[in-house]
N, C-alpha and C positions, 0 to 999 in steps of 0.2 A: 573555404567551410561550407560553402553550399554544392559540396559534389554530390554525385551519383550516391555515394556509401551514404551521406549524410540522409539524404531523402529515402533510403530504402530502410534505413534504422528507424528514421522518423514515422515513416507510416506504419512500421509495425508497433511502435510506441502508441501512437493514434487509434488505432483498434483496439490493442490489447486493455487499454484504460479506459475505451470506451465501455467495453464490457462491464468494467467498474462503476462506470457513469450509469447504467442501465441499471444494475445489480444492486449498488449500496443504498440509491435513493429512494428506489422505488416496489424493489423487490418485496422491503416490509410490507408494503401497500399492498401488493398483491397477495401475499400470505395472510395478512389481515382481514383481504376481502374473502379469502376462503374459511373463515371462521376460525384459524387456529389461533390458542392462546398464546398470551405474551410471553411465558415460558418456553413453548414450542417454536414462536417465532426468533426467539433470542438463538436457540437451538441451531434453527435451520439458516439462521444469518452469521450465525458463527462458523458455520462450516467451509467458508471462504478461508478464515484462518486456520481453522483445525487442517486443511489441504495443505498450507504454508508450512505446517511442522514436518510432514512426509515428503511431498512432492520435491522440494527444492532439494534436500539433501540427496534422496535418492538419484534423481536424475543430473544434479552437478556431480557425484561420483562416476557415474557411468558415462558423462561426457569428457571429466578430467581424464578416466581411463581407457576410453576408447579413442578420444581426439574427435569424437563425430557431433562435433556443438550442434549443428547446423541440422542434421538429420533428426536429432532429438526435438527440437524446436518444431520441425514439421512433425515430426511424430505425434508430438504431445498437442499441438493444434487440431488436426485430425481425431484424435480422441475423443477431446474435450467437446467436438462436434457430434461425434456419434453418440455421445451419452447425453449431451443436452439434449437430444430429439425425446428424449423420453418425458419431457415436461408436458408433450402433445398427449401422449398415453393417460394418462391417472392424475389425481389431485389430494390422496390420502397421506398421511403424515409419513408413514415411512417409506412409500414411492417417491415420494419427494424429497425426504431424506437421502435416498440414494441415489438420485439423478443429480441434484447438488451437491451433493460431496464427489462423484465421481466425474462432473464437467469442473469443476473447481480441482479437483487432484491433477488433472493435466493442465489447465490453464495456467495456473500457479508455478506449475514446473518450468514455465519457459522464463520467467522473470529473472533468477540468477543465470541462467545461459545467455540471453541477451543483454544485460550488465555486465558480464565478464566480454563477450564479443563487443559491444562498444566501448567499454574502457580501454579494450587491447587495440582497436583503431584509433584510439586518442593519445595513445601512449603517455607522454611526459606531459599533456596537454588537457589530462583530467578536471582541470576547472571549467572546459568546455562541457563536460556533460549536461549540464542542466540547459544548454540551448538545442541538445536534442531530444531532451528526458521533456521538454516543455510541449513536444508535440502529443505527449500522452496525457498531460494536461488537458490540450485543446481539444480531444478526443472525448475526455471525460465530459468537459463544458458543455460542449456541442449535443451529446446526447442528452445530458442532464437538464438543458433548456430545452430543447425541444419535445422529448418526452413529458417535460411537465405540463405543456399547452397541449399536447395530445391526449392526455390523461385527464385533464381538465374536461374533456367533449368526447372522450371515445372508452370503450368500456378497457377496464384495465389489463383485461388478456390481451390486449393489441401489447404489452409491455414482451409477451413470448414472441413474438414474430420480430418485435423490433432487435433482440438480444440474439436472434438467431441469424439476422443478415450481418450484426457485428462479429460472431464467431466467425460466419462465412470470410469476412474480411480479414479477422486476424490468419485464417488458413492461406488465403491467398498471398497475404504479406512475408508469412514463413517461408514461400518457395522464392523471396525474393532478397534475404536477407544475407549481404556478404560476408563470407569467412574471414575470420582472422586467428592467427597463429598465436599462441601461447609461446611467452619469451622465457627460455631457460634459467633458471634462477641457483644459485648455489646451494641453497637448501633442499632443493626437490628431491634427495634422497630422505630427508626427515619426513615423519608422521605427520598427519594436520594436527595429531592430540599434542604436538610438540608445541603447536602454537597455541592451543587453546588452553593449554596448563599455564601460561604465562598468566600472572596476576593481573595487567592492567589489560590484556584481552579478555578476560574474564567480566572484569566491572565493566568495562565499555558495554559489553553484551547483555549484561543485567542492567546497565540503564537505558538501554534499547527495546529491552523487554517492558520496563516499566512506561516507556513512550508508548507504544503499541496498547498495551492494557489500559491506558488513560484513554484512547478512542473508542473503548469497546461499547459506551452507551449511545455515543455521537454516531457510531457506524451502524449501530444496530435501531436506535429508537429517534434518530433527530427530524425524519421526517414527520414520523407518525406523532411527535412531541408539538411541531409545529403546526401540523394540520389541526390538533386536537386545543390548540390555542386561538384558532380562526383564521390561519393562515391559509391561503388557497394553494393548490395544488402549482400553479403556474409561478407564484412567489416562492415556494418552495423550492424549485426548478432553479429560478434567479438566484435564491441564496447560497444553493450549492454552487451554482456557478459562479458567484463573486467570492467565494472561498477560492475556488479555482483559479480563476484571473489573479487573484492575490499569490497565488501559488506560481503561476507562469512567472508575473514579474521578479519574484524572488529567484527563480531560474535564471532567467536573463541577467538577473543583477551580482549573481553568484561570483562571476570571476572577480568582478570589483570587490565584493563584499570578503571572498577568500585573502586578497592582495592587501585589504586593510584592516581587517581584523584576525586573520587567522581561524583556524577549522575550532579551538579551544574554546574562544568566545562565543563564535556563532554556535556551537553547541548548547554552550551554556545559557546564552541567550534564548534560544529555542524551546529549551524546558521552563523559564521562567516565566516566557509568555506563554506556552503551553498551559501551564498553573492558572495564569490571569484568566485565559480564553474558558476555560471550563466551568470556574467560577461564573464568568458572566451569562454564559448560556445556561446554566442552573437556575440562576437567580435574577436574571434582566430579560427573558421571554416577552415579557408586557412592554418591553419599550423595544419599540424598531430599531432606535439609535444603537442601541448595546447588541440586539442580535446583529447589525451590520458591522458594527466593529470585532465582534467576535468572530465572523467569517474571515475579516481581512487577517486576523491573527492565522490563518491558516497557513500563511505564509511563512511562518515560524514553525508551528506545531507539526509540520510536514515537511515543506520544502526546503526549508535553511537546513532543517535537519537533516531531512534524508540524503541531500546534497554532500552534508558535511559525514554522514555516516558511512555512505557507501565510497567516497573518496579514503577514508580512512582503512576500511575494511580491506579496497585494493591496494593499499601500504602494507597491511598487516599480512596478508595472505598472498605471497609470490607466487610465481611461476605455474606450476601445474597445480597448484592449490587456489587458485584464481575462482574459477567457478563454484570449488566446495564453501569458498569462504565467504562469496555471496550467497550460496544456497543456505548456510551456518547463520549467516546474519539474520535473512529471511525466516527461516524456521524460528530461531529463539523471540525476534522481534515479533513480525508479524504474525508467525503461525503460533507458538506457543503465547506469547504476552497478548495477542490478539484474540485470541480463545478464551483466555481468562477472563478478560477484561469484556468482551461479549457477553457471555455465558453468565458472568457473575452480574451484569447489568439486569439481565432477565429474573435475577432475582429480586434485587434491590429496586426495581422500578416497580415491582408490585409490595413489596413488605416497606419500602422507605419513600418511595414517590420520584420525581424526576429530578427536583432539586437536590436530593442528597444523593442521587445516583451520580450526576455529574459534579458533586463535590468529591465523591470518590475517585471521581477520573483527575481532578486535580491534585488529590494527594497521589496517586500513581506519579505523575509529571513530575511533583514537587520531589518525591522520594529520588526519581530519577536523574534529578538535577544534583541531589545531595549525593547521591553514588558517584557523577561524574567529577563532582568537586573532591571527594575523597581519591577518586584515582589519580586528579592530577596534582594534588598536595602530596600524597605518600609514595607514590610512585615515581621511577624515572620513565620518560616516556619513551616508547620504542621511535619514534617518527616525529619531527614538527608537529605540534599542533597551533 
């Protein structure tokens, strides 16, 4: 397992999600320091998700039709670096809008490409995906912890330079990714829309949309929420790290969990625990033990959910449609769902308050779980779940 291929893929995941470890917990604080309103912050922070609507599909289509997956990853990494440099030029809202949008447009383009490359290398052993993906979690946690301490004693503008170093790491690792070939499949001549028209596929993607929307308030306002309730930035970093440690452990245990419970039960449990998690966050922030409990549930609301989801997408979209399938999954869930959840949280945060914003998150997760129940009960499954 611990081959050169393993380490090269793991290195890319490390830096790729280290970027998220800097952006998601702390860029809201930076934007807050620039005196943007809650709605403006929600819009700017949601651009990461907006980019996931368009970039994965466009670059997935190009990669599948040209066969140049590695070249596409390298180009995306280079362009994300070029556009990120704009953060050092100006600080007004529309300039930041353009810089964050373009940086994330090319950063997010790499995700479905590398997911398909990784699963291509794993072949029939897709349950081992978590052991590579956990290095992305490690990158996130390392940056979240270190930056938490740094920002307690240094100006928040230090965040800009830390993020620049991370993007350089992405670019370097993009040139080390080993190529994998898509395996021909009998349905390669069919359009990808033939797969998307299947009701079981559409319902699955709807459930994924709901799960991503459920995380909107969390990814946009969680750090601001905790700091507002008296938690220091270093503690905030550790709480983000706790969530990712739980995520890493779940990734390590995925092969055993898949074998024992199957994808169907893992997915349903993930949605149920996500519902509980967001209710606890919304109404238990004053109780440290409940905040800690909620963060450990990130193992369910992200790790077990995402592992099961990408494995199922890999089964539903075969052959030359693999990258497009991962791109569609990313676009519908993290793109459309994440954008709706993030922008909606900007409105509810001001109008309803934090507690009801996270209650809405719980409602999204519960709805997604109900969609999965409907899918599994009334439709014949295309593959074993």
